[in-house]
N, C-alpha and C positions, 0 to 999 in steps of 0.2 A: 553927256556931262563932261565938262573940261577936267583934265587931270590936274590936281592941285600942285602948286609949285613947292618943292622941297629942296633941301640942300644938295642932293645928288641927282645925277641925270645919266642916262634916260630912266625915267620912272613911269610905271604904269600901275593902275589899280584894277583889281578883279573883284566885283561885287557879286555875292551869292545870296539867295534868299534861304529861308529856313528849310526848304526841300532840296537844296543843293543846286538849284538852277542858276546859271551864271548870267550876268548882264551881257547880252550878245554883242553890242557895239564895243564894249570894253575888251572883251575877248578877241574880237576880230581886229581891233587896233593893235593889240599885242602881237598877234600872229602875223600881221602884215608888216609891222615896223621892226621887229626884233632883229631880223637879218640885216636890214639896211642900216641899222645903228651900229653894226660891227660888234655886237655883244658876243662874248665867248662864255662868260660865267654870269648866270642870272640868279640873284638872291631873292627868294620868295618868302615873305614873312607873313605869318598869320597871328593876329592879336588874340588875346584871351578876353577877360572881362572888360567890357567897354560899353559906353553909353551912346556914343555918337561917332560919325565918320571923322570929324575933325580931330577927336581925341586919338583915334587910331592913326591918322596921318601924322600927328605930332609925335607919336611913339616911333613910327618908322623914320621920320626926319631925324629925331634925336639918336636913334640907334645906328642908323646908317652913316651919320655925319663923319665919323673918323675913318670909315672904310677906304675912301680914295687915298688917304695918306698912308694907310697900312699896306695897301697893294697898288702902288702908283703905276705899275706897268701892266696891270690887269685890264682887260676889256670887259667892264662890268655893266650890268643892267640890274634894275631893281623893280620888284613887284610888291605892292601892299595888298593883302587879302582883306576884304571888308565883308563881314558876315554878322547876322543879327544876334548879338550877345548883349549882356548887360552887367553892370556892377552897381552896388549900392553906394549912395553918395557919402557914406561915412567911412569909405575905404580910400584914404589918401594915397597918391602915387608919389613916391620919393622924387624930389628934384624937379617935379613938374609945376608949371605956373598955376595959379588959382583957377584959370580958365579951364584947365584940364582936370583938376581935382580941388574943388573949392574947400577952403578951410571952414568946415562946419563944426560949431561947438557941439561936443557930445552931450546929448540931453541926459538929464538925471533919471528919466524914465523912457522906456522904449517907445519910439514913435516911428511912423513911416513918413519921412520928410517928403516935401513936394517933388524934389528931383528924383527920388527913388520911385515915387508913384508914377511920374511921367515915364521913367525907364521901364517899369513893369508894363505899362500900357503900350509902349513901343514894341516890346518883344512878345507880349501876349495880347495882341489887338482884339478889340471887341469885348473886353472884360472890365469895363469901367465900374460896373456895379460891384463885381467881386472885389476889386482893388479898394473901393471905398468901404466896403463892409470889413475887410481885413484891417484897413487903417483905423476904422472906428473902434474895433476891438482892442487894437494896440494902444489907442489913446485912452480908452476907458479902463483897460486891464481889470475886468471883473474877476474876483477871486472865487470862481466856482468851476467845477469840472465841466458842466454843460457848456459854458462859454469857451473853454479851452477845446473841447471836442468840436464845437462849431467852427472854431478857428482852423483846426486841422482839416475839417471838411472843406472849408473855403480854399485853403491852400491846395488841397488835392484837385479841386475843380480848376484852379488857376493854371496849374502845371500839367493838367490832363493826365494825372496819375490814376490808372485803373488796374487792378490786379489782373494780369493776363491779357490786358488790352494791347492792341497793336501800337498805340501811341504812348504806352506807359513809360514813365520816366525811368523805370528800372526794367529795361527790356533784355532780350537774350544776350546781346553783346556784353552787357554789364555782368551777367552771370559768368560769362567766359573770362572776365577780367578778375575773377576771384570774389565777386560780390554774390552771396548766396541768395536763395529765394526768400530768405527771411529779411533781406535788406530793407524792403518796404516798411519794416517795423517803424521807421522814422515817421512815416505818414499813416500807416494802417494799424499801428499798435496803440499803446496807451499814450495819448497826446501829452498828458501831464508829466508822465515819466520822461518822455522825450524832451520836453521843455526843461525839466529839471536837470537832465543830463547836459543839455547844451548850456544852461546857466552855469553849471559847475565848470564846464570846459572854458567858458568865457572868463571866469574868475582866474583860472589857471593861466590863460593867455595874458590877461592884464597883469597878474603877478610877475610872470616871466619878463614882460616888457619893462616893468618898473625895476626889477633886479638888473636887467641888461643895461638900463640907463644909469645904474648906480645911484638912484635917487635915495638920499639918506632919509630913513624913516618912512619909506614909501608905503602908502596904503591905498587900497582901491575900494570902490563902492561895491558892496555885496550885490550879486545879481539875483534877481527874482525870477519867478516862473515866466513872466511876460518878456523879460530879456531873452530867456530861452526860446520863447515863441517867436520873437523877432529873428533869432538865429535859425529857427526851424524854417521860417519863410525864406531866408537867404539860402540855406542849403538845398531846400527843395527846388528853388529857382535855378541853382547851379547844377543840380542833377539834370534838369531839363536842358540847360545849355550844354552840358556834357553830351547828352544824347544828340543834340543838334550838331555839335562839332563833328561827331562821327559821320553823320549824314552828309554834311557839307564837304567833308574831306573825301569820302568814298565816291559819292555820286556827282560831286562838283569838281573839286580841284584835281582829283586823280584823272578825270576825263580830259580836263583842259591840258594837263601836262602831256597826256597822250597826243592830243591835237598839236601841241607845240613841238613834240618830237617829230611829227610828220612835216610840219611847216619849216622847222629849223633844227634838223637832226644833229647839227654840230654844237648846239648851245648846251652847255653843262648847267644843270639845274641844282640849286642848293636850297633845301627847304629849312625854314626856321619857324618855330612855333613857341609862343609863350602861353603858359597856363592851359586853358582848353584849346588854344591854338596849337599846342603841342599834340593834343589828341587829333585835331583836324589834319595836320600834315602827316601824322602817322597813319591815319585811315586813308589818306590819299594814296599811300603805297598799295593798299588793298584795292583801290579803284583804278590802278594803272592798267592799261590794256596790255595783253601779252606781247612780249618782245620789246617793250620799252625799257631802255637802259640808260636814259639820260639823267636820272637822279643820281648825283655824285656824292651827296652828303645830306644828312638830316641832323639838325641841332635842336634839341629840346631845352627850353629855358623855363624852369619851374613847372614842368609838365604836370597838369592836374588830371591824371588818370592813373590806373593801377600800375604799381611797379612790377606786377606779374604779367602785364599785357603781352609781352613777347616771349613768355616762358613756354617751353615745350611741355612741361608738367607742372601743375600747381602743387606746392608743397603739401597741402592738406587734402589733395585729391589727385593721386597719380594717374587717374584715368582722364583727367581734364587738362586742357592746355589754355594758354592765354588767347584772347581774341585775335591778337596780331601775331601769333606764333609763326615764325618763319618769314614774316614780312620784311624784316631787316635785310633779308637776302635779295630783296628787290632793289636795294641800293647798291650802286657801283662805287662803294665807298663805305665809310663808317656811319653808325648811328651814335651820336654823341649826346649824352644826357647830363646837363648841368643842374646841380641841386644845392640846397642850402638848409642847414639846420635852423636858420633864423626865420624860416617860412612857417608862421603860425597857422596860416590857412590850411596848409597841407600837412603840417606836423601834428596838429591836434584836432582841428575841426573836420578835416576831410576824412580821416579814419573813423571818427566817431559817427559821422553821417553815413559812411559806407557800412558800418556795422554797429548799430546802436547798442551800447553796453547794456547788459540786462542783469548784472549782479554787482554787489558791492566790491568784490575782489577786482573785477575789471575796472571799476571806477577808481579804485585806489591806485592801480598801476603797479608795475614791477620794473625794476631796473634790468637791462639786458646784461648778461654775463659776457665775458670775452668771446665766448663761442657763439654768442647771439641768442642763447636760450634764457628763459626767465630765471632770475637768481633771487627772487623774493622781493617783498615790498621794500622800497628805499625812498627816503624823503627826497623830493625834487623831481621824481618821475611821476608822470600823471597819465591821464587818459590816453593821450596819443602814443606814449611810449610802448604800452602793451598792445593796443589795437594796431598801431602803425606797422608792427612786424607782419601782421596778417593782412591788414586793410590799407597799407600805406600807399603813397603816391610817388610817382617818378621824381617830382621836384623836391622831395624830402630826403630820399636816400638812394635814388638812382635805379637803374634797371636791376631787377633781381631774378635769380633762378634761370639765367641764360648762360650756358656753358661758354667759357672763353672770354667773358666780359672782363675788360681791364679797367682799373681805377687809378685816378690821379688826383692830387690836389691841384688847384688852379695854377700855382706858380710853376710846378713841374710840367704841367701840360703846355704851358707857354714857352718852356725852354727846350722842348724836344718835339720830334715829329710824332704826331698821333698815329695810332694804328690805321692801316689802309682799309680795314674792313672790320665787321663785327661791331659789338656794342662796347661803348666806352663811357664810363662814369667819371665826371669831373666834379669834385667838391668845390663849389664856387663861394663858399661861406665867407671867404676873405673879402669879397666885394658885395655880395648879395646879403646885406646885413642890416639895412635901414628900413624902418617902417613901424608904425604903431599898431595897436589892436584895431580891428580883430584879425587882420591878415598878416601882420608882421612884414617881413621883407619880400612877400610874394611878388610884388610889382617892382622891386628894386633891380631892374635888369638893364638899365641904360648905362653900360660901362664899356669903355674902350677894350678892356680885357676880354669881355664876352664877344665883342666884334672880332677880336683876334682869334678866338676859339672857332667862330664860324668859318673864317678864312682858312685856318689850319685844318679843320675837318675836311674842307673841300679841296685842299691843296691849291688854293687860289693865289696866283701871283708868285 
């Protein structure tokens, strides 16, 4: 397959399947050409939620475009990682043309649109009957518990979620990220309750979006249980993508970086990951062969995995550590985590999916005190605020519970040299702030300032 033309050069792509197996000719082309192209610093970017190769390539084209002008004397190369992920068609990408994120009118009732059906079949091949049954229930939205339980069963079958099964969406590495054994409650508990919880979370996201836009007299359509069911499908799918990202990173990208270190030992590698792509590049550290020290920086953009992943001890279980504990030490440089409070996907829906709330107090939410502890119910704080402290994601509040982690706001990070090692949190809310429900600013990452962060993290140029 020919490498697509983008605005920077030299550019290569690496395509992985769901098991982490790389496209051999693409890998061999990179290994054979990188030395001859005079590359000193190689920027390797892994996308997150995405429906097609062309969408991922457009992301890389947009993000990398300002890099040559930011580091004109650097000898740069670029790699775009392609892996089987998906996004739902009702999640617009800020500043992208309609071909990348179609302007789809939001329906008055939850439906599975044709583009989302196609995307589900692409990432879960051979399940056309399941997808059609799920779509039919969403279209009919019968108001009885039996239909909701059937919907939950179909979703479990689609994402291959089985309690204790080797392919379960909630496998051992998620337990080590701070997700407990009860996390499958989203799929294995009371389906109606799960859908009602998600419906309430969607109302909160819609309300916050209207307030953020300053819409006078803003009102939103109340969400019903089948709106919550649609979100249950979305979140179950994303848990399957989360599992897949870890597999592709550890078994796929990590091994390729090891091979690259042998073929081109002087090439400095800088890993960049958006959303689940952040999990992918982080797990690539765990897949590095012993003795490989060519990874000089890792930059996470709205990382969609636990903020305790790198923790030596989990706050609620001092005997357990994060799944990636110590892996930041595989980097010959810093691990930089950019996050934003405007990311609704990670601020509200992710923690709820990670640990379905099971009592009214949790759903009401509590405001954090200055010390970070609960200070009682406060208007304006919702589901994500309480759950997020325990079940939060990197892209919402950064790396947590790792000694020595330093924090900056974006403007300060761009004015000074970043730490040469360890974990670094950067509040990027100043630029990562655009996007409507349900995901908020989760995909608002194409900014010159974030490209500057990548270069600063790797001391490029």
